[in-house]
ZAROMAR-313498 format. One record per atom (N, C-alpha, C): residue in one letter; x, y, z. Coordinates in steps of 0.1 Angstrom, whole numbers, padded with zeros to 4 digits, always signed. Last residue first. Layout:
% residues N
aXYZ/...
***
This chain:
% residues 351
r-0173+0096-0003/r-0182+0096+0007/r-0196+0097+0004/q-0152+0077-0027/q-0162+0082-0024/q-0167+0084-0012/l-0122+0073-0048/l-0135+0067-0033/l-0144+0080-0031/v-0124+0051-0075/v-0121+0064-0068/v-0130+0064-0057/a-0109+0024-0092/a-0119+0032-0084/a-0114+0043-0078/v-0103+0002-0114/v-0097+0012-0111/v-0110+0020-0102/r-0099-0027-0129/r-0103-0022-0120/r-0094-0015-0113/g-0085-0047-0150/g-0086-0035-0150/g-0094-0024-0141/l-0078-0074-0138/l-0092-0067-0148/l-0094-0054-0151/d-0068-0065-0104/d-0066-0073-0119/d-0078-0066-0125/g-0067-0028-0098/g-0064-0042-0092/g-0070-0051-0105/s-0066+0004-0074/s-0065-0013-0081/s-0062-0022-0085/a-0075+0034-0055/a-0077+0020-0059/a-0077+0009-0070/w-0072+0066-0041/w-0076+0055-0055/w-0071+0036-0052/c-0079+0095-0027/c-0080+0079-0027/c-0084+0071-0039/a-0078+0126-0020/a-0080+0117-0031/a-0074+0106-0025/g-0062+0143+0001/g-0072+0134+0006/g-0075+0127-0007/d-0044+0154-0013/d-0051+0166-0010/d-0063+0154-0002/p-0020+0136-0011/p-0019+0149+0001/p-0030+0155+0000/a-0037+0105-0020/a-0025+0118-0024/a-0027+0126-0015/c-0034+0075-0013/c-0041+0083-0011/c-0033+0093-0013/a-0043+0037-0031/a-0032+0051-0025/a-0041+0062-0023/v-0041+0005-0026/v-0046+0011-0028/v-0038+0028-0024/t-0040-0029-0046/t-0037-0015-0041/t-0042-0008-0036/d-0059-0051-0057/d-0044-0050-0052/d-0042-0044-0043/f-0093-0056-0053/f-0084-0046-0052/f-0070-0058-0048/q-0124-0069-0061/q-0113-0067-0059/q-0105-0059-0064/g-0156-0060-0037/g-0147-0062-0049/g-0134-0062-0049/t-0167-0056-0015/t-0162-0073-0017/t-0158-0073-0033/d-0168-0032+0013/d-0169-0031-0007/d-0166-0046-0004/f-0162-0025+0036/f-0173-0019+0033/f-0174-0022+0018/s-0157-0036+0071/s-0158-0042+0054/s-0167-0032+0050/t-0135-0025+0095/t-0153-0029+0090/t-0152-0026+0078/w-0114-0031+0125/w-0114-0028+0108/w-0133-0029+0106/t-0092-0016+0151/t-0107-0024+0145/t-0107-0025+0128/r-0067-0007+0147/r-0068-0017+0158/r-0081-0022+0157/g-0061+0014+0125/g-0062-0002+0121/g-0059-0012+0136/a-0066+0040+0136/a-0058+0033+0135/a-0052+0025+0130/d-0096+0037+0136/d-0088+0041+0147/d-0073+0036+0145/f-0116+0032+0117/f-0110+0045+0122/f-0105+0052+0133/s-0107+0011+0091/s-0100+0011+0105/s-0107+0029+0103/v-0121-0004+0065/v-0115+0007+0069/v-0117+0011+0083/d-0115-0028+0035/d-0119-0026+0047/d-0117-0008+0051/s-0127-0051+0005/s-0120-0034+0012/s-0125-0033+0024/g-0120-0079-0008/g-0129-0071-0007/g-0125-0058+0001/t-0110-0099-0013/t-0118-0104-0010/t-0129-0094-0011/l-0081-0096-0022/l-0088-0099-0032/l-0107-0102-0029/g-0077-0060-0006/g-0078-0072-0011/g-0084-0078-0021/v-0071-0030+0015/v-0076-0039+0001/v-0067-0054-0002/a-0078-0006+0037/a-0074-0019+0036/a-0076-0024+0020/l-0072+0024+0051/l-0076+0021+0040/l-0071+0004+0039/v-0078+0044+0076/v-0067+0038+0075/v-0078+0031+0063/e-0079+0074+0104/e-0086+0061+0094/e-0075+0058+0087/g-0062+0094+0120/g-0065+0077+0125/g-0074+0071+0118/p-0073+0120+0109/p-0065+0116+0118/p-0072+0101+0123/r-0079+0131+0075/r-0087+0122+0086/r-0078+0117+0095/r-0057+0142+0056/r-0068+0149+0063/r-0076+0139+0073/p-0054+0111+0046/p-0046+0122+0046/p-0061+0132+0055/v-0058+0082+0054/v-0061+0087+0047/v-0057+0104+0051/f-0030+0051+0054/f-0034+0059+0061/f-0043+0073+0054/t-0035+0021+0038/t-0030+0035+0033/t-0033+0041+0042/v-0028-0014+0016/v-0030-0006+0031/v-0024+0011+0032/g-0030-0041+0000/g-0027-0029+0001/g-0032-0023+0014/s-0037-0071+0007/s-0025-0064-0002/s-0021-0052+0003/r-0052-0092+0026/r-0049-0083+0020/r-0039-0079+0021/y-0072-0118+0035/y-0060-0112+0028/y-0061-0104+0024/g-0103-0107+0054/g-0096-0113+0044/g-0086-0112+0040/g-0117-0090+0060/g-0125-0096+0062/g-0112-0103+0055/p-0099-0072+0092/p-0102-0075+0076/p-0108-0086+0076/m-0104-0078+0127/m-0094-0081+0112/m-0102-0075+0102/s-0099-0064+0157/s-0107-0071+0150/s-0102-0074+0133/g-0075-0055+0171/g-0080-0061+0182/g-0094-0069+0167/s-0045-0067+0154/s-0054-0058+0154/s-0067-0065+0164/l-0017-0079+0174/l-0025-0081+0161/l-0037-0069+0167/r+0013-0051+0177/r+0001-0065+0185/r-0010-0066+0171/w+0049-0048+0178/w+0033-0054+0170/w+0026-0060+0176/a+0075-0025+0183/a+0066-0031+0188/a+0051-0036+0183/g+0094-0011+0168/g+0093-0024+0170/g+0083-0034+0177/r+0083+0021+0188/r+0094+0012+0179/r+0097-0004+0181/h+0049+0018+0194/h+0060+0019+0200/h+0072+0016+0188/t+0029+0010+0173/t+0026+0023+0180/t+0035+0027+0192/s+0013-0009+0155/s+0024-0007+0159/s+0026+0007+0168/t-0005-0039+0141/t-0004-0025+0146/t+0006-0022+0154/a-0025-0054+0117/a-0016-0057+0131/a-0009-0042+0131/a-0038-0082+0102/a-0028-0070+0105/a-0030-0064+0120/v-0044-0107+0101/v-0041-0104+0088/v-0038-0091+0089/a-0056-0133+0122/a-0042-0126+0123/a-0035-0121+0104/d-0078-0147+0099/d-0073-0148+0111/d-0056-0142+0112/s-0092-0145+0075/s-0090-0135+0078/s-0081-0136+0099/a-0094-0162+0043/a-0088-0165+0057/a-0083-0154+0065/a-0102-0153+0020/a-0108-0155+0025/a-0107-0160+0042/p-0074-0168+0002/p-0079-0149+0006/p-0086-0145+0016/a-0054-0183+0007/a-0064-0183+0013/a-0067-0168+0014/a-0024-0181-0010/a-0035-0190-0016/a-0049-0192-0009/f-0018-0153+0003/f-0027-0150-0011/f-0033-0163-0017/d-0027-0151+0032/d-0022-0158+0030/d-0029-0158+0013/g-0017-0120+0052/g-0026-0126+0051/g-0017-0141+0040/g-0016-0081+0059/g-0011-0096+0052/g-0023-0107+0050/v-0004-0054+0073/v-0015-0060+0066/v-0009-0073+0060/a+0003-0027+0095/a+0011-0036+0087/a-0007-0048+0083/v+0008+0009+0102/v-0001-0005+0102/v+0005-0014+0089/g+0022+0028+0128/g+0018+0021+0113/g+0009+0010+0115/e+0041+0052+0144/e+0025+0047+0144/e+0028+0043+0131/v+0064+0063+0144/v+0061+0052+0156/v+0050+0046+0153/p+0067+0082+0124/p+0080+0073+0127/p+0075+0061+0137/s+0033+0086+0114/s+0046+0090+0122/s+0056+0078+0121/r+0020+0065+0097/r+0017+0080+0096/r+0022+0090+0108/f+0025+0039+0074/f+0029+0047+0085/f+0025+0066+0084/a+0020+0008+0061/a+0016+0022+0063/a+0018+0031+0074/l+0030-0017+0039/l+0026-0012+0054/l+0022+0003+0053/g+0017-0057+0028/g+0013-0039+0029/g+0019-0029+0041/f+0024-0081+0033/f+0021-0075+0022/f+0023-0061+0022/v+0037-0100+0056/v+0036-0086+0056/v+0033-0085+0041/g+0020-0134+0047/g+0034-0133+0057/g+0025-0113+0057/a+0025-0165+0027/a+0014-0157+0033/a+0028-0147+0041/s+0030-0187+0012/s+0021-0179+0007/s+0017-0164+0018/p+0043-0204+0036/p+0048-0204+0016/p+0043-0190+0009/g+0044-0182+0059/g+0038-0190+0056/g+0044-0194+0039/s+0024-0162+0083/s+0033-0163+0076/s+0033-0179+0069/v+0000-0137+0100/v-0002-0153+0099/v+0011-0154+0089/v+0017-0112+0127/v+0007-0113+0112/v+0014-0127+0105/p+0033-0107+0147/p+0021-0117+0146/p+0011-0118+0136/t+0068-0103+0136/t+0054-0096+0141/t+0042-0110+0137/t+0096-0095+0143/t+0090-0107+0141/t+0074-0100+0145/v+0122-0069+0136/v+0118-0077+0143/v+0106-0088+0136/v+0153-0055+0126/v+0142-0064+0118/v+0137-0073+0139/s+0171-0031+0115/s+0168-0037+0124/s+0159-0042+0118/w+0198-0015+0091/w+0181-0022+0092/w+0181-0033+0105/t+0214+0009+0070/t+0216-0005+0083/t+0200-0009+0085/l+0206+0023+0050/l+0219+0015+0047/l+0222+0005+0057/g+0185+0032+0045/g+0188+0023+0040/g+0199+0015+0038/g+0183+0059+0059/g+0181+0062+0039/g+0187+0044+0035/d+0184+0051+0080/d+0195+0062+0078/d+0194+0062+0061/r+0166+0040+0098/r+0167+0054+0100/r+0175+0060+0096/s+0150+0009+0085/s+0161+0019+0086/s+0160+0034+0092/h+0132-0021+0096/h+0132-0010+0098/h+0144+0001+0094/y+0117-0047+0086/y+0123-0046+0087/y+0125-0029+0090/i+0093-0074+0103/i+0094-0061+0094/i+0110-0056+0098/h+0087-0109+0093/h+0091-0102+0095/h+0093-0086+0087/s+0067-0138+0101/s+0069-0127+0092/s+0076-0119+0097/e+0077-0174+0099/e+0077-0160+0104/e+0076-0148+0093/t+0084-0195+0081/t+0080-0199+0096/t+0076-0184+0105/s+0086-0176+0051/s+0090-0185+0058/s+0081-0188+0070/g+0072-0160+0038/g+0074-0170+0031/g+0079-0178+0037/g+0075-0121+0041/g+0071-0140+0044/g+0078-0145+0041/s+0080-0086+0053/s+0081-0100+0048/s+0074-0113+0052/g+0083-0053+0047/g+0081-0062+0055/g+0079-0076+0049/f+0102-0024+0059/f+0097-0032+0047/f+0094-0044+0051/w+0105+0013+0061/w+0101-0001+0063/w+0103-0011+0053/a+0127+0043+0067/a+0116+0028+0054/a+0117+0021+0070/d+0129+0076+0078/d+0127+0062+0080/d+0120+0054+0073/r+0126+0101+0071/r+0136+0097+0065/r+0141+0079+0072/g+0096+0105+0064/g+0103+0109+0066/g+0118+0104+0061/f+0086+0069+0055/f+0081+0087+0061/f+0093+0095+0070/t+0080+0046+0034/t+0089+0052+0040/t+0079+0069+0044/t+0076+0010+0026/t+0069+0023+0027/t+0083+0033+0034/l+0069-0022+0007/l+0081-0010+0014/l+0077+0006+0012/c+0052-0034-0003/c+0056-0042+0009/c+0067-0032+0017/e+0035-0020-0019/e+0028-0015-0007/e+0042-0021+0003/g+0032-0032-0046/g+0041-0021-0046/g+0042-0012-0030/s+0014-0055-0050/s+0009-0043-0044/s+0017-0031-0046/a+0030-0073-0049/a+0016-0079-0050/a+0011-0061-0050/a+0059-0089-0042/a+0057-0076-0056/a+0039-0081-0059/f+0069-0097-0012/f+0055-0098-0022/f+0055-0089-0032/g+0101-0113-0002/g+0089-0099-0004/g+0075-0101-0011/f+0109-0141+0014/f+0112-0130+0006/f+0103-0117+0006/e+0128-0169+0034/e+0117-0160+0033/e+0121-0149+0019/g+0139-0193+0031/g+0127-0192+0025/g+0119-0176+0024/d+0156-0185+0061/d+0153-0195+0050/d+0139-0196+0046/a+0159-0152+0070/a+0155-0165+0069/a+0153-0178+0058/a+0186-0129+0059/a+0172-0136+0061/a+0168-0149+0064/a+0208-0109+0081/a+0206-0123+0073/a+0191-0123+0070/p+0198-0077+0081/p+0204-0088+0087/p+0203-0102+0076/m+0223-0051+0065/m+0212-0058+0064/m+0210-0069+0075/g+0244-0038+0066/g+0243-0035+0078/g+0222-0043+0074/g+0258-0051+0041/g+0264-0050+0055/g+0255-0046+0065/n+0252-0042+0017/n+0244-0050+0022/n+0247-0053+0037/p+0254-0012+0003/p+0262-0018+0009/p+0246-0029+0015/l+0230-0007-0027/l+0235-0004-0017/l+0240-0014-0007/v+0229-0001-0061/v+0225-0012-0049/v+0234-0008-0036/q+0215+0029-0075/q+0226+0020-0070/q+0225+0012-0057/w+0202+0047-0097/w+0199+0041-0093/w+0209+0033-0087/t+0187+0078-0121/t+0198+0069-0116/t+0193+0057-0103/r+0167+0088-0118/r+0168+0087-0132/r+0183+0079-0135/g+0148+0094-0090/g+0150+0083-0104/g+0155+0078-0117/a+0156+0115-0082/a+0144+0115-0087/a+0143+0105-0097/d+0179+0113-0078/d+0181+0120-0088/d+0167+0120-0093/g+0190+0092-0060/g+0194+0107-0049/g+0188+0117-0061/t+0182+0058-0048/t+0183+0071-0061/t+0180+0086-0052/a+0186+0025-0042/a+0188+0037-0041/a+0187+0048-0052/l+0179-0010-0033/l+0183+0000-0043/l+0181+0013-0036/i+0187-0035-0014/i+0180-0026-0016/i+0186-0012-0026/r+0182-0069-0008/r+0188-0063-0016/r+0181-0048-0017/f+0185-0090+0022/f+0180-0081+0012/f+0185-0075+0001/r+0208-0121+0021/r+0201-0106+0024/r+0192-0098+0016/g+0216-0144+0005/g+0211-0144+0018/g+0205-0134+0024/d+0219-0137-0023/d+0235-0142-0012/d+0224-0142+0004/v+0194-0116-0019/v+0206-0122-0030/v+0216-0124-0020/p+0160-0115-0015/p+0175-0119-0009/p+0184-0121-0024/d+0142-0094-0033/d+0142-0102-0026/d+0156-0106-0021/s+0143-0054-0029/s+0141-0067-0040/s+0150-0080-0029/l+0129-0023-0029/l+0134-0034-0026/l+0136-0049-0035/v+0143+0011-0034/v+0134-0001-0041/v+0141-0015-0034/l+0135+0040-0027/l+0145+0033-0023/l+0134+0019-0033/g+0145+0077-0030/g+0138+0068-0028/g+0147+0058-0029/h+0142+0111-0034/h+0152+0100-0029/h+0142+0088-0025/r+0130+0136-0046/r+0142+0132-0052/r+0148+0114-0049/r+0106+0139-0036/r+0105+0138-0053/r+0121+0134-0055/d+0112+0117-0009/d+0108+0126-0012/d+0102+0131-0026/y+0111+0089-0004/y+0110+0097+0008/y+0106+0111+0004/f+0091+0065-0025/f+0100+0076-0025/f+0100+0082-0005/s+0092+0027-0030/s+0092+0037-0022/s+0101+0051-0019/m+0088-0004-0042/m+0093+0008-0040/m+0085+0021-0033/c+0086-0043-0046/c+0079-0023-0041/c+0093-0015-0037/d+0105-0058-0058/d+0094-0063-0049/d+0082-0051-0049/f+0128-0076-0086/f+0118-0065-0075/f+0106-0066-0069/f+0150-0102-0074/f+0136-0102-0079/f+0128-0088-0072/a+0182-0117-0083/a+0174-0105-0077/a+0161-0108-0082/a+0195-0138-0092/a+0188-0142-0076/a+0178-0132-0076/p+0203-0128-0113/p+0199-0140-0119/p+0188-0143-0103/d+0212-0102-0116/d+0218-0108-0112/d+0206-0114-0110/t+0205-0074-0135/t+0217-0087-0138/t+0217-0095-0133/n+0187-0050-0138/n+0191-0061-0131/n+0196-0069-0139/q+0189-0016-0149/q+0182-0034-0158/q+0184-0040-0145/y+0176+0015-0149/y+0182+0003-0141/y+0175-0008-0148/a+0160+0033-0162/a+0167+0040-0150/a+0183+0029-0150/l+0156+0042-0194/l+0154+0025-0190/l+0168+0031-0176/s+0132+0063-0203/s+0146+0062-0197/s+0147+0048-0191/w+0107+0077-0222/w+0109+0073-0206/w+0125+0068-0209/t+0082+0102-0233/t+0094+0092-0237/t+0100+0090-0222/r+0056+0107-0224/r+0060+0105-0235/r+0073+0102-0242/g+0055+0107-0195/g+0058+0095-0201/g+0056+0094-0217/g+0058+0126-0189/g+0040+0128-0190/g+0040+0115-0196/d+0080+0138-0187/d+0074+0145-0195/d+0065+0139-0200/s+0103+0117-0174/s+0096+0135-0169/s+0089+0147-0179/t+0107+0088-0165/t+0100+0099-0173/t+0098+0114-0166/s+0118+0058-0156/s+0117+0071-0155/s+0111+0078-0165/y+0124+0021-0149/y+0119+0033-0161/y+0118+0047-0154/l+0135-0003-0140/l+0131+0006-0135/l+0133+0013-0146/r+0134-0043-0134/r+0136-0028-0141/r+0137-0019-0138/s+0134-0075-0138/s+0132-0068-0134/s+0144-0052-0131/d+0141-0092-0160/d+0129-0086-0165/d+0126-0074-0150/s+0167-0102-0155/s+0172-0090-0164/s+0154-0079-0161/g+0159-0119-0127/g+0166-0118-0134/g+0169-0101-0144/a+0120-0121-0129/a+0137-0130-0126/a+0146-0122-0134/g+0103-0091-0122/g+0102-0098-0125/g+0119-0108-0124/a+0089-0059-0127/a+0092-0075-0116/a+0096-0083-0121/a+0097-0026-0127/a+0089-0042-0136/a+0095-0051-0126/m+0082+0008-0116/m+0091-0006-0116/m+0088-0023-0119/a+0089+0045-0131/a+0076+0024-0132/a+0084+0018-0130/v+0084+0071-0121/v+0096+0057-0122/v+0079+0047-0119/a+0075+0106-0132/a+0068+0096-0125/a+0085+0085-0128/h+0059+0139-0137/h+0073+0128-0132/h+0074+0116-0123/n+0039+0148-0146/n+0052+0146-0158/n+0061+0136-0154/a+0020+0152-0125/a+0014+0142-0137/a+0028+0144-0148/d+0039+0141-0097/d+0028+0152-0107/d+0026+0145-0114/s+0059+0119-0085/s+0055+0132-0081/s+0049+0140-0083/a+0054+0082-0088/a+0050+0098-0095/a+0051+0106-0084/s+0058+0055-0091/s+0053+0060-0080/s+0056+0075-0088/i+0042+0017-0090/i+0046+0035-0101/i+0047+0041-0091/d+0052-0019-0095/d+0050-0007-0090/d+0056+0005-0095/r+0049-0035-0118/r+0043-0038-0099/r+0036-0029-0095/f+0051-0043-0148/f+0050-0031-0140/f+0044-0032-0126/q+0062-0066-0164/q+0047-0066-0152/q+0054-0053-0145/l+0072-0069-0196/l+0075-0066-0187/l+0061-0067-0178/t+0064-0071-0226/t+0067-0084-0218/t+0074-0084-0199/e+0068-0047-0234/e+0056-0054-0238/e+0054-0067-0227/a+0084-0023-0238/a+0086-0029-0227/a+0073-0042-0227/g+0086-0007-0261/g+0100-0024-0256/g+0096-0029-0250/a+0079+0020-0243/a+0086+0012-0255/a+0095+0002-0256/p+0056+0025-0214/p+0070+0023-0221/p+0077+0018-0230/s+0026+0039-0223/s+0035+0025-0218/s+0045+0032-0226/v+0007+0051-0218/v+0023+0059-0216/v+0031+0051-0216/n-0026+0059-0226/n-0017+0050-0226/n-0003+0058-0228/s-0047+0078-0207/s-0033+0080-0221/s-0025+0068-0213/w-0078+0082-0201/w-0067+0078-0194/w-0060+0075-0209/t-0106+0099-0185/t-0101+0098-0199/t-0089+0089-0193/r-0120+0100-0157/r-0126+0101-0169/r-0119+0097-0179/g-0098+0108-0139/g-0104+0092-0140/g-0114+0089-0153/g-0089+0130-0136/g-0100+0126-0119/g-0103+0108-0126/d-0074+0139-0154/d-0089+0140-0152/d-0097+0139-0145/v-0055+0127-0162/v-0055+0141-0158/v-0066+0147-0155/t-0039+0094-0157/t-0054+0103-0160/t-0050+0117-0155/r-0023+0073-0174/r-0020+0082-0169/r-0031+0087-0172/l-0006+0039-0176/l-0016+0045-0179/l-0019+0058-0172/v+0015+0010-0187/v+0014+0018-0179/v+0006+0030-0185/t+0021-0022-0197/t+0009-0009-0196/t+0019+0002-0188/g+0033-0047-0196/g+0044-0034-0198/g+0035-0023-0199/t+0019-0071-0191/t+0020-0067-0205/t+0028-0049-0206/y+0006-0052-0159/y+0015-0060-0166/y+0010-0059-0180/g+0007-0017-0154/g+0004-0031-0148/g+0011-0043-0156/g+0008+0012-0129/g+0013+0004-0136/g+0009-0010-0138/l-0008+0044-0132/l-0012+0030-0131/l-0002+0021-0138/w-0015+0073-0113/w-0003+0069-0128/w-0010+0054-0126/a-0035+0104-0117/a-0028+0094-0111/a-0026+0088-0122/v-0047+0138-0108/v-0036+0133-0116/v-0036+0116-0107/t-0071+0141-0096/t-0073+0145-0111/t-0065+0139-0113/r-0069+0145-0070/r-0079+0143-0075/r-0079+0140-0085/s-0032+0131-0071/s-0042+0145-0066/s-0056+0137-0063/v-0015+0113-0072/v-0006+0125-0068/v-0023+0136-0065/a-0010+0079-0066/a-0022+0087-0063/a-0013+0100-0064/a-0002+0052-0084/a+0000+0065-0075/a-0007+0073-0079/l+0003+0017-0084/l-0008+0028-0086/l+0002+0040-0078/g+0005-0014-0097/g+0012-0001-0097/g-0001+0009-0097/r-0011-0038-0103/r-0008-0039-0088/r-0002-0026-0089/f-0036-0044-0125/f-0029-0030-0122/f-0024-0031-0107/h-0039-0060-0155/h-0033-0063-0141/h-0030-0054-0134/s-0059-0045-0174/s-0046-0048-0177/s-0048-0055-0156/a-0079-0038-0195/a-0085-0045-0189/a-0068-0053-0185/v-0083-0002-0207/v-0079-0012-0209/v-0075-0024-0191/g-0098+0017-0199/g-0100+0015-0210/g-0092+0004-0216/p-0107+0020-0170/p-0088+0031-0178/p-0090+0025-0190/d-0132+0037-0156/d-0129+0029-0168/d-0118+0032-0170/v-0140+0035-0118/v-0139+0044-0133/v-0130+0035-0142/l-0165+0028-0093/l-0155+0028-0104/l-0148+0035-0114/r-0162+0042-0063/r-0166+0044-0073/r-0159+0042-0089/w-0166+0030-0031/w-0158+0035-0046/w-0167+0029-0057/s-0175+0045-0001/s-0174+0036-0008/s-0165+0036-0021/p-0171+0046+0039/p-0169+0056+0023/p-0177+0045+0018/l-0194+0051+0069/l-0188+0041+0058/l-0186+0048+0043/r-0192+0075+0092/r-0200+0070+0080/r-0190+0062+0068/p-0190+0065+0125/p-0187+0070+0114/p-0191+0063+0100/a-0216+0070+0151/a-0206+0063+0139/a-0203+0069+0127/p-0211+0102+0172/p-0223+0092+0158/p-0213+0077+0151/l-0209+0093+0206/l-0207+0102+0192/l-0214+0088+0180/a-0222+0106+0237/a-0219+0094+0225/a-0218+0100+0208/g-0229+0130+0250/g-0221+0123+0252/g-0217+0112+0243/a-0262+0123+0246/a-0254+0135+0252/a-0245+0128+0253/p-0276+0100+0224/p-0275+0107+0238/p-0262+0118+0239/s-0276+0107+0185/s-0272+0099+0200/s-0274+0108+0211/t-0303+0108+0161/t-0289+0109+0170/t-0288+0103+0180/g-0322+0097+0151/g-0312+0090+0145/g-0304+0100+0154/a-0352+0101+0159/a-0345+0112+0154/a-0331+0109+0147/v-0357+0077+0176/v-0361+0082+0165/v-0355+0090+0153/l-0340+0087+0198/l-0339+0079+0192/l-0346+0079+0174/v-0355+0109+0209/v-0340+0110+0209/v-0337+0102+0195/a-0380+0101+0214/a-0380+0112+0204/a-0361+0113+0200/s-0373+0084+0231/s-0374+0074+0222/s-0374+0085+0210/l-0366+0105+0252/l-0355+0093+0247/l-0359+0084+0239/t-0387+0113+0262/t-0379+0119+0254/t-0362+0112+0249/l-0402+0093+0268/l-0407+0099+0257/l-0397+0109+0252/a-0389+0083+0290/a-0393+0076+0285/a-0394+0085+0269/l-0392+0108+0307/l-0382+0104+0302/l-0377+0090+0296/v-0416+0109+0315/v-0414+0122+0303/v-0399+0122+0300/a-0420+0081+0326/a-0426+0088+0315/a-0424+0094+0309/l-0410+0094+0353/l-0399+0084+0344/l-0407+0086+0329/p-0409+0131+0361/p-0416+0121+0359/p-0406+0108+0348/r-0381+0148+0371/r-0386+0148+0357/r-0396+0130+0359/r-0380+0163+0397/r-0373+0152+0390/r-0383+0150+0379/r-0367+0197+0412/r-0376+0190+0410/r-0375+0177+0396/m-0341+0204+0438/m-0344+0206+0418/m-0354+0193+0421/
***
């Protein structure tokens, strides 16, 4: 076989590089996404977000605000529950343009759950907390009918509420299967993502103490196991957001809310039940929201006060792509992804 002269090889390689293509066997770098801001018309703090599709999304905000769009964010309807002006809707779940459950977080009776089946024209008060120690943190649905709500510890144990009728009624589950909480331990009502589900499995993250923990249930919230994670913990630090793409493949994000630019130990991954490892490279700081992107295997989004990051390897490494502030992020089954945060910031992912 004849050897090609070195000069010819050099010219060939130069041509490949100039053309912007990779040498044989090398994969091109994935293209980074970007956010396109949309105007909801209300400058509330939107910690609650439900992404139903490319056209339908719901927002939950402070001062009792709930908004809904059915045209991809071009216009928004104010569908806030009557008499809820003093509440903070920090999580919202929706199955379509008509059915939604809004979770208010607050001390004592300010922790409430509202449900609607007519697009927010009318709401029913589905549950109002009466225990002064309880404080609702986040909510997640297994399917259209079954869901859970996480409350901060009551009598030394985290409290779980459950519904089996799409959020119209809720019950406090027995706590005999819940491990005792550590001193100072609590959940973070920052993004609606401290609790997540996949199939019949459920997980929630915590902080506030000397260690951050992740709790796991396989039976609809009746019994839980708990593991310590390497994510930083402290009075304002811990695991803020969780996402799973299978019962064993998950991503946790968090950090210190009081030091949002600090990026040490703010993300971890799990590929085996109960085993969590720090990501090889971290997001750009404290992150409160995280989600897997449907139809893009291994792609994950994370958002926080200092920006947004993307991972193309299921959370093992991260790349920053935006410096704007968001509190929460969610993707719909059709692949559309939305983000929301303070001062009425709402955005749709574009590529």
